[in-house]
C-alpha positions in Angstrom: -30.8 -24.3 -3.2 -28.3 -21.3 -2.1 -24.4 -21.4 -2.6 -22.4 -21.6 0.5 -21.4 -18.4 2.1 -17.4 -19.4 1.4 -18.5 -20.3 -2.6 -20.3 -16.9 -3.0 -17.4 -15.0 -1.5 -14.8 -16.9 -3.8 -16.6 -16.3 -7.0 -16.8 -12.4 -5.5 -13.0 -12.4 -5.0 -12.5 -13.8 -8.8 -14.5 -11.0 -10.3 -13.1 -8.2 -8.1 -9.7 -9.6 -9.7 -11.1 -9.8 -13.3 -12.3 -6.0 -12.6 -9.1 -5.3 -11.9 -7.2 -6.9 -14.3 -9.6 -5.4 -17.1 -9.1 -1.6 -15.9 -5.3 -2.8 -16.0 -5.5 -3.9 -19.6 -7.6 -1.1 -20.5 -5.0 1.5 -19.0 -2.2 -0.4 -20.6 -3.7 -0.8 -23.9 -4.5 2.9 -24.2 -1.0 4.0 -23.1 0.2 1.6 -26.1 -2.4 3.5 -28.1 -4.1 0.0 -29.0 -7.3 -0.5 -30.6 -9.6 -1.7 -27.7 -12.3 -4.2 -29.0 -13.6 -7.2 -27.0 -11.2 -9.4 -28.8 -8.3 -7.2 -28.3 -9.0 -6.9 -24.7 -9.4 -11.0 -24.8 -6.1 -11.2 -25.9 -4.6 -9.1 -23.6 -6.2 -10.6 -20.8 -5.7 -13.9 -21.9 -9.2 -15.0 -21.5 -11.5 -16.2 -24.4 -13.6 -13.6 -25.7 -16.7 -15.4 -24.9 -15.6 -15.1 -21.4 -16.1 -11.2 -21.9 -19.9 -11.8 -22.4 -20.5 -12.3 -18.6 -22.7 -10.2 -17.1 -20.5 -8.6 -14.6 -17.9 -8.3 -16.9 -20.5 -6.6 -19.5 -21.7 -4.0 -16.9 -17.8 -3.4 -15.7 -17.2 -2.8 -19.6 -19.9 0.0 -19.7 -17.8 2.2 -17.9 -15.3 2.4 -20.4 -15.7 4.8 -23.5 -14.7 2.0 -25.7 -17.7 0.1 -25.2 -20.5 2.9 -24.0 -20.0 6.0 -26.5 -22.4 7.8 -23.6 -19.5 7.9 -21.1 -17.7 11.2 -20.9 -13.7 11.5 -20.1 -14.4 14.1 -17.6 -15.2 12.8 -14.0 -17.9 14.3 -12.3 -17.9 16.9 -9.5 -18.4 14.4 -6.9 -15.6 12.6 -8.0 -13.3 15.1 -8.0 -14.8 16.4 -4.8 -14.3 13.6 -3.0 -10.6 13.1 -4.4 -10.0 16.7 -3.5 -11.2 15.6 0.1 -9.2 12.0 0.2 -5.9 14.0 -0.7 -6.6 16.6 1.9 -6.9 13.9 4.2 -3.9 12.2 3.5 -1.8 14.9 3.2 -3.5 15.5 7.0 -2.0 12.0 7.9 1.5 12.4 6.4 2.0 15.9 8.4 1.0 14.1 11.6 3.4 11.1 10.9 6.0 13.4 10.4 5.5 14.8 13.3 5.6 11.6 15.3 9.1 10.7 13.2 10.5 13.8 14.8 9.3 13.3 18.0 10.6 9.9 17.7 13.9 10.8 16.2 14.5 13.3 19.4 13.1 10.6 21.8 16.1 8.2 20.3 18.6 10.6 20.3 18.2 11.1 23.9 18.0 7.5 25.1 21.7 7.2 23.0 22.9 9.9 24.9 21.6 8.4 27.9 22.8 4.8 26.9 26.3 6.7 25.9 26.5 8.1 29.6 25.4 4.6 31.3 28.4 2.6 29.2 31.1 5.6 30.2 29.7 5.3 33.9 30.0 1.7 33.9 33.3 1.5 32.3 34.5 4.1 35.0 33.2 1.7 37.8 34.2 -1.1 36.5 37.9 0.5 36.3 38.1 1.1 39.8 36.2 -2.2 41.0 39.2 -3.8 39.1 41.6 -1.6 40.6 40.5 -2.0 43.9 40.6 -5.8 43.7 43.8 -6.0 42.7 45.0 -3.7 45.3 43.7 -6.0 47.6 45.3 -9.1 46.3 48.5 -10.2 48.2 51.4 -10.9 45.6 54.4 -13.0 46.3 
């Protein structure tokens, strides 16, 4: 019998979160220059050592040099190229956002000036109206 979609989605979400936690834990342990073993990783994650023997976790751990000596420290050329393209794309998006921000700031300043002029004109007209009404009132 096949599992419901919701359950599959939930399990995949849990697995994704565990992979992220593993990645963060290994980075932290590397930064602290701690010895990285299954036991120390399990302790860092707050899970049992046995939990790290799940198939999806073992596949994940094969991407780290501490658990797979065949993994090189250097990223592949494809990864470097992809990251450079991503950086270039993000820089272009930043430039475009800066241009839009400048245009919006200019528009805001123009609108502020128009608002100030309108308020001054309103105050002037209101003053004139009050003067005219004041002259029409008969004082005893």
